[in-house]
C-alpha positions in Angstrom: -7.4 16.1 9.6 -5.5 14.5 6.7 -7.3 13.2 3.7 -5.8 11.4 0.7 -7.5 11.4 -2.7 -6.2 9.4 -5.6 -6.8 10.1 -9.3 -5.4 9.2 -12.7 -6.4 5.5 -12.9 -8.0 4.0 -16.0 -7.5 1.5 -18.8 -4.3 1.2 -20.7 -2.8 -1.3 -23.1 0.2 -3.3 -22.2 3.4 -1.2 -22.6 1.5 2.0 -22.0 1.8 4.6 -19.3 -0.3 6.2 -16.6 0.4 8.8 -14.0 -1.4 8.6 -10.7 -1.8 11.5 -8.3 -2.5 11.7 -4.6 -3.9 15.0 -3.4 -3.3 15.7 0.3 -5.8 17.7 2.3 -4.2 18.9 5.5 -0.5 19.3 6.2 1.7 17.3 3.9 4.7 18.3 6.1 3.3 15.9 8.8 3.5 13.0 6.3 7.1 12.1 6.6 6.8 8.9 4.5 4.2 8.5 1.8 3.6 5.5 -0.4 1.6 3.7 -3.0 0.1 0.3 -2.4 -1.9 -1.8 -4.7 -4.4 -4.7 -4.4 -5.2 -7.0 -7.3 -8.4 -9.0 -7.3 -8.1 -11.9 -4.9 -4.7 -10.9 -3.7 -3.4 -9.1 -0.6 -2.5 -5.4 -0.7 1.2 -4.9 -1.4 3.6 -2.0 -1.2 4.6 -0.5 -4.5 6.9 2.4 -3.6 7.6 4.9 -0.9 9.0 8.4 -0.8 10.2 10.4 2.2 9.5 14.1 2.8 13.0 14.8 1.5 12.5 12.8 -1.7 14.3 9.5 -0.9 12.6 6.7 -2.7 12.3 2.9 -2.4 10.6 0.5 -4.8 9.2 -3.0 -4.8 11.3 -5.2 -7.1 8.4 -5.8 -9.4 8.2 -2.1 -10.4 11.9 -1.1 -10.3 12.9 0.6 -13.5 9.3 1.0 -14.6 7.6 3.2 -11.9 8.7 6.4 -10.4 7.3 7.9 -7.2 7.6 11.5 -6.4 6.0 14.2 -4.3 5.6 18.0 -4.5 5.3 19.2 -1.0 4.5 22.8 -2.1 1.5 21.5 -4.0 0.4 18.9 -1.4 0.7 16.1 -4.0 2.3 12.7 -4.5 2.6 11.0 -7.8 3.3 7.6 -9.3 4.5 7.6 -12.9 3.9 4.1 -14.3 5.6 3.1 -17.6 5.9 -0.2 -19.5 2.7 -1.4 -17.8 1.9 -5.1 -17.7 -1.4 -6.9 -17.3 -0.2 -8.0 -13.9 -0.1 -4.4 -12.8 -3.9 -4.4 -12.9 -5.1 -3.4 -9.4 -6.6 -0.8 -7.3 -3.8 1.6 -6.3 -3.9 3.3 -2.9 -2.2 6.3 -1.5 -1.0 5.9 2.1 0.8 7.7 4.9 0.9 6.3 8.4 -2.7 5.6 9.4 -4.2 7.5 6.4 -5.5 5.8 3.3 -7.2 7.0 0.2 -10.1 5.2 -1.3 -8.1 4.0 -4.3 -8.0 4.3 -8.1 -8.4 1.4 -10.5 -5.7 0.7 -13.0 -6.5 -1.9 -15.7 -3.9 -3.1 -18.1 -5.2 -5.2 -21.0 -5.4 -5.4 -24.7 
């Protein structure tokens, strides 16, 4: 069974940085594509970034140049480095692969 557990969320001022982690229980090698999604209050869940097993990445336009997705298959981890955070980045961030979802970690950007 695969389980995904996010960590690293919290409060940060605009312009600040946070690094989210997604720990994978089970075989990360079976997770060919992994991604981060987010859901802001009152809004639909949206894709933030994806990374393939081989490290190819793709980003939503609203995070390009600010966020970096990566994965360490040897450590069963995926990451999201978030820089230059804006208040509109406030959301619950979810780790995903195929049918598997984590429970989310809250990121709050405010002064």
